[in-house]
C-alpha positions in Angstrom: -25.4 -1.9 -22.6 -26.2 1.7 -21.8 -28.1 0.8 -18.7 -25.1 -0.1 -16.8 -22.8 2.7 -18.2 -24.4 5.4 -15.8 -23.3 3.3 -12.9 -19.6 3.1 -14.0 -18.5 6.4 -12.6 -20.1 5.9 -9.1 -18.8 2.3 -9.0 -15.3 3.5 -9.9 -15.4 6.3 -7.2 -16.8 3.9 -4.6 -14.0 1.4 -5.5 -11.3 4.2 -5.3 -12.7 5.2 -1.9 -12.7 1.7 -0.6 -9.1 1.1 -1.8 -8.0 4.4 0.0 -9.8 3.6 3.1 -8.5 0.0 3.3 -5.0 1.5 2.7 -5.4 3.9 5.5 -6.5 1.1 7.8 -3.4 -0.9 7.7 -0.3 0.5 9.5 0.7 3.8 11.0 -0.9 7.0 9.6 0.6 10.5 9.9 -1.1 12.9 12.2 -2.1 15.9 10.2 -4.0 18.7 12.0 -5.3 20.2 8.7 -6.6 16.8 7.4 -8.2 16.0 10.8 -9.9 19.3 11.1 -11.1 19.0 7.5 -12.6 15.6 8.2 -14.1 16.4 11.5 -15.8 19.5 9.9 -17.0 17.5 7.0 -18.5 14.7 9.1 -20.1 17.2 11.6 -21.8 19.0 8.6 -23.0 15.8 7.0 -24.2 14.4 10.4 -26.2 17.6 11.1 -27.5 17.8 7.6 -28.8 14.2 7.6 -30.1 14.6 11.2 -32.3 17.6 10.0 -33.6 15.7 7.1 -34.8 13.2 9.7 -37.6 15.5 10.7 -39.4 14.4 7.5 -39.8 10.9 9.1 -39.4 11.3 12.8 -39.6 7.6 13.6 -36.2 7.3 12.1 -34.6 9.1 15.0 -34.6 5.8 16.7 -32.1 4.4 14.1 -30.1 7.7 14.4 -29.9 7.3 18.1 -28.9 3.7 18.0 -26.2 4.5 15.4 -24.9 7.4 17.5 -24.6 5.1 20.5 -22.9 2.3 18.5 -20.5 4.8 17.0 -19.6 6.3 20.2 -19.0 2.7 21.6 -16.7 2.0 18.6 -14.9 5.3 19.0 -14.2 4.9 22.7 -12.9 1.3 22.0 -10.6 2.6 19.3 -9.4 5.4 21.5 -8.4 2.9 24.2 -6.4 0.9 21.6 -4.8 3.7 19.7 -1.0 3.8 19.6 1.2 6.7 18.7 4.7 6.7 17.4 7.1 9.6 17.0 9.4 9.5 13.9 11.7 12.1 12.5 9.0 13.8 10.4 6.3 13.8 13.1 3.8 11.7 15.0 2.0 8.7 13.5 -0.9 6.8 15.0 -2.3 3.3 14.3 -5.9 2.5 15.2 -7.2 -0.7 16.4 -7.3 -2.9 13.2 -10.4 -4.8 13.9 -12.5 -1.7 14.6 -11.4 0.0 11.3 -12.3 -3.2 9.6 -15.7 -3.2 11.2 -16.4 0.4 10.2 -15.1 -0.4 6.7 -17.4 -3.5 6.5 -20.4 -1.5 7.7 -19.8 1.1 5.0 -19.2 -1.4 2.2 -22.3 -3.6 3.1 -24.7 -0.6 3.3 -23.4 0.6 -0.1 -23.8 -2.9 -1.5 -27.3 -3.3 0.0 -28.5 0.2 -1.3 -27.0 -0.6 -4.9 -28.8 -4.0 -4.9 -32.0 -2.5 -3.6 -31.9 0.1 -6.3 -31.0 -2.4 -8.9 -33.8 -4.8 -8.0 -36.4 -2.2 -7.4 -39.4 -2.1 -9.9 -38.6 1.5 -10.9 -35.0 2.3 -10.4 -35.3 5.6 -12.2 -37.5 6.9 -9.3 -34.6 6.5 -6.8 -31.9 9.1 -7.1 -28.7 7.8 -5.3 -27.5 11.4 -5.2 -30.5 12.6 -3.3 -29.5 13.1 0.4 -33.1 12.3 1.6 -32.5 8.6 0.6 -30.8 8.4 4.0 -34.0 9.5 5.8 -36.2 7.0 3.9 -34.3 3.8 5.2 -33.6 3.9 8.9 -31.0 1.1 8.8 -28.9 3.1 6.3 -29.2 6.3 8.4 -28.3 4.2 11.5 -25.1 3.0 9.9 -24.3 6.4 8.6 -24.6 7.7 12.2 -22.3 4.9 13.4 -19.7 6.1 11.0 -20.3 9.8 11.7 -20.2 9.5 15.5 -17.2 7.2 15.4 -15.2 9.5 13.1 -16.2 12.7 15.0 -15.2 11.2 18.4 -12.0 9.7 17.0 -10.8 12.6 15.0 -11.5 15.0 18.0 -9.5 12.7 20.1 -6.6 12.6 17.6 -6.5 16.4 17.4 -6.4 16.7 21.3 -3.6 14.1 21.6 -1.6 15.7 18.9 -1.5 18.9 20.8 -0.5 16.9 24.0 2.1 15.0 22.1 3.6 18.0 20.5 3.8 19.8 24.1 5.5 16.6 25.5 8.0 16.2 22.7 9.0 19.9 23.1 9.5 19.5 26.8 11.6 16.2 26.3 13.7 18.0 23.5 14.6 20.8 26.0 15.3 18.7 28.9 17.1 15.7 27.5 17.6 15.8 23.7 15.9 13.7 21.2 16.0 10.0 20.7 16.7 8.9 17.1 14.7 5.7 17.5 10.9 5.7 17.0 9.2 6.4 20.3 6.0 4.5 20.9 3.3 6.2 23.2 -0.1 4.9 24.3 
């Protein structure tokens, strides 16, 4: 019984993260500069850190490059399909649902794979899931990580740029013609 107890907290945390991520995937999300900047900084630091750990096993850079390219493709597709809406309390955005689902499925499947791999290994105690070098030991996990990192860095950067443009356009339209009380949808 004690063997599975030390996995309970990580499983609960992962479940909570998946719940929040799924909730954020559906519907419009409020644009928040502070939250976007924090996430952009966090993903940038994590990406650089894992990339630098890759020098331990240089062959894994192939997985990193493929992940970066795939994440960039996903990000550019998401940018093309992002919709903005102005409401009384600010701007909201909605990403392309299928792209968000794809990123979520990639994340969940790699977590499930790593947990199954650790659980089925001959000596699971030798594998520390909190050890960041675990990402550099499995090129597929690192590649999926870089898909997610490059996607979010590109997409959050785009949202920050667009929020500045949307705020400037809203100020100009308020000065010239007043504010419309109904939600305003923008590409």
